Every structure is written in C-alpha cells, then in structure tokens.
C-alpha positions as CSV (number, residue, x, y, z in Angstrom):
1,X,137.4,134.2,78.9
2,X,135.7,137.4,80.1
3,X,133.8,137.6,76.7
4,X,132.6,134.1,77.0
5,X,131.2,134.5,80.5
6,X,129.4,137.8,79.7
7,X,131.0,139.4,82.8
8,X,130.8,143.1,81.8
9,X,133.1,144.2,84.6
10,X,135.7,141.7,83.5
11,X,135.4,142.9,79.9
12,X,135.7,146.5,81.1
13,X,138.9,145.6,82.9
14,X,140.3,144.1,79.8
15,X,139.4,147.2,77.8
16,X,140.9,149.5,80.4
17,X,144.2,147.5,80.3
18,X,144.2,147.6,76.5
19,X,143.5,151.3,76.6
20,X,146.4,152.0,78.9
21,X,148.7,150.0,76.6
22,X,147.5,151.9,73.6
23,X,148.1,155.3,75.3
24,X,151.6,154.2,76.2
25,X,152.2,153.1,72.6
26,X,151.2,156.6,71.5
27,X,147.8,155.6,70.0
28,X,145.5,158.1,71.7
29,X,142.4,157.5,69.4
30,X,142.5,153.8,70.1
31,X,143.2,154.4,73.8
32,X,140.3,156.7,74.2
33,X,137.9,154.3,72.4
34,X,138.9,151.4,74.6
35,X,138.6,153.5,77.8
36,X,135.2,154.9,76.8
37,X,134.1,151.3,76.0
38,X,135.4,150.2,79.4
39,X,133.3,152.8,81.1
40,X,130.2,151.9,79.1
41,X,130.6,148.2,79.9
42,X,130.9,148.9,83.6
43,X,128.2,151.5,83.8
44,X,125.5,150.4,86.2
45,X,127.1,147.1,86.9
46,X,126.9,145.9,90.5
47,X,130.4,144.5,90.5
48,X,132.1,147.6,89.2
49,X,134.2,149.0,92.1
50,X,134.5,152.8,92.4
51,X,138.3,152.3,92.6
52,X,138.3,150.7,89.1
53,X,136.0,153.3,87.6
54,X,138.2,156.1,89.1
55,X,141.4,154.6,87.5
56,X,139.6,154.3,84.1
57,X,138.7,158.0,84.4
58,X,142.3,158.9,85.3
59,X,143.6,157.1,82.2
60,X,141.0,158.7,80.0
61,X,142.0,162.1,81.4
62,X,145.6,161.4,80.5
63,X,144.6,160.5,77.0
64,X,142.5,163.6,76.6
65,X,145.2,165.9,78.1
66,X,147.8,164.4,75.8
67,X,145.5,165.2,72.9
68,X,145.3,168.8,74.2
69,X,141.6,168.6,75.3
70,X,142.1,170.0,78.8
71,X,138.3,170.6,79.3
72,X,137.4,167.0,78.6
73,X,140.4,165.8,80.7
74,X,139.2,167.9,83.6
75,X,135.7,166.3,83.3
76,X,137.3,162.9,83.5
77,X,139.4,163.9,86.5
78,X,136.3,165.4,88.2
79,X,134.6,162.1,87.9
80,X,137.7,160.3,89.2
81,X,137.8,162.6,92.2
82,X,134.1,161.9,93.0
83,X,134.6,158.2,92.5
84,X,137.7,158.0,94.6
85,X,135.9,159.9,97.4
86,X,133.2,157.2,97.4
87,X,135.7,154.4,97.2
88,X,137.3,155.2,100.6
89,X,140.6,153.9,99.3
90,X,143.5,156.2,100.1
91,X,145.8,154.7,97.4
92,X,143.3,155.4,94.7
93,X,142.6,158.9,96.1
94,X,146.4,159.5,96.0
95,X,146.6,158.3,92.4
96,X,143.7,160.6,91.4
97,X,145.4,163.6,93.1
98,X,148.6,162.8,91.3
99,X,146.7,162.9,88.0
100,X,145.1,166.2,88.9
101,X,148.5,167.5,89.8
102,X,149.7,166.5,86.3
103,X,146.8,168.4,84.8
104,X,147.5,171.5,86.9
105,X,151.2,171.4,85.9
106,X,150.2,170.9,82.3
107,X,148.3,174.2,82.5
108,X,151.1,176.0,84.2
109,X,149.6,176.0,87.7
110,X,152.8,174.7,89.4
111,X,151.9,175.8,93.0
112,X,148.6,173.9,92.9
113,X,150.3,170.9,91.3
114,X,152.9,170.9,94.1
115,X,150.1,171.1,96.7
116,X,148.2,168.2,95.2
117,X,151.4,166.1,94.8
118,X,152.1,166.8,98.5
119,X,148.5,165.7,99.4
120,X,149.0,162.5,97.4
121,X,152.2,161.8,99.3
122,X,150.5,162.4,102.6
123,X,147.7,159.9,101.6
124,X,150.3,157.3,100.7
125,X,152.0,157.9,104.1
126,X,155.2,159.2,102.5
127,X,155.1,162.5,104.3
128,X,156.4,162.2,107.9
129,X,154.9,165.5,109.0
130,X,151.4,164.4,108.2
131,X,150.0,161.1,109.4
132,X,146.8,159.4,108.3
133,X,143.5,160.5,109.6
134,X,141.2,163.5,109.6
135,X,143.8,166.2,109.1
136,X,145.1,164.8,105.8
137,X,141.6,164.3,104.5
138,X,140.7,167.9,105.1
139,X,144.0,169.0,103.5
140,X,143.2,166.8,100.4
141,X,139.7,168.2,100.1
142,X,141.0,171.7,100.2
143,X,143.8,171.0,97.8
144,X,141.5,169.3,95.3
145,X,139.4,172.3,94.7
146,X,140.6,172.9,91.2
147,X,138.7,175.4,88.9
148,X,137.0,173.8,86.0
149,X,137.6,176.8,83.7
150,X,139.8,179.8,83.3
151,X,143.1,178.0,84.1
152,X,145.5,176.5,81.6
C-alpha cells in the first residue's frame, strides 16, 4: 500500500520494520541495507517524525555494533541522541539512552553504561528517587556525554 501511494515516510517505516526483523534473524547486511534505505526515504520528508528517525538510527547502531563497527555505531547513536532531543519525547529519549548504555557496556565502560541505564529508567518514571522535570533532563544530558573515540 505504501509503495502505491508514494508515501516515502510510510515506505521508510516498512523498511525500518523489515530491517529490525532482519537483524533479529541474524542477517546484518540485509538489516543495514534496509535501515539505510529507510533513512534515505525519510530524509527531508515533512512527515518524518524525529522519534521515528531516532529509532531507525538506534536500530542501525545495533546492527553496526553487532558487526563490530563501534565507530559507525557511535555515529548512528549520536544522530539518535540529537534527534531524540529535538523530538521532546521522553520514551524515545529513554530508548536511545538504553542503546547508548548497550554501546558503552559493549566497549567495557560498565560504570557509564549503568549511569545511562539509570537515566533511561528515570525518564521512563521507573526511578522513585527521581521524578520528571528539569533535574532528570540535566542528569540525562550529563550522562549522555559519551566520548566518540578512545573508548572500547
């Protein structure tokens, strides 16, 4: 249906879903191709929400990390962080922080991974000690300052 209507964002959503399935089936090359295609389809489209683009970047980062390309994975995560900040959606921000935590843990930086996982929990409202509002956002911004090189 999406192909017949020419809706590039709808096509991008289909490619993203297929890419996620391919990753879960253990087909990283197919997954990466589908996810890159999803980003290309959505690029510059008015109806492409930042939340969607951030989730595509997270999935692409997971594929790249699984392949052992931590530098490219970080680039995708960096894009996801920027997009999730623009989206203003705490659930998406939390999902992105969880993916960054996975990346940190994969590189052996367990203290930073734990900090980021805690920040994600706070954004989801799962941490009773830290409610929603300005304090968690400052905490998340501080926790998300992950180096782009020299680690893992």
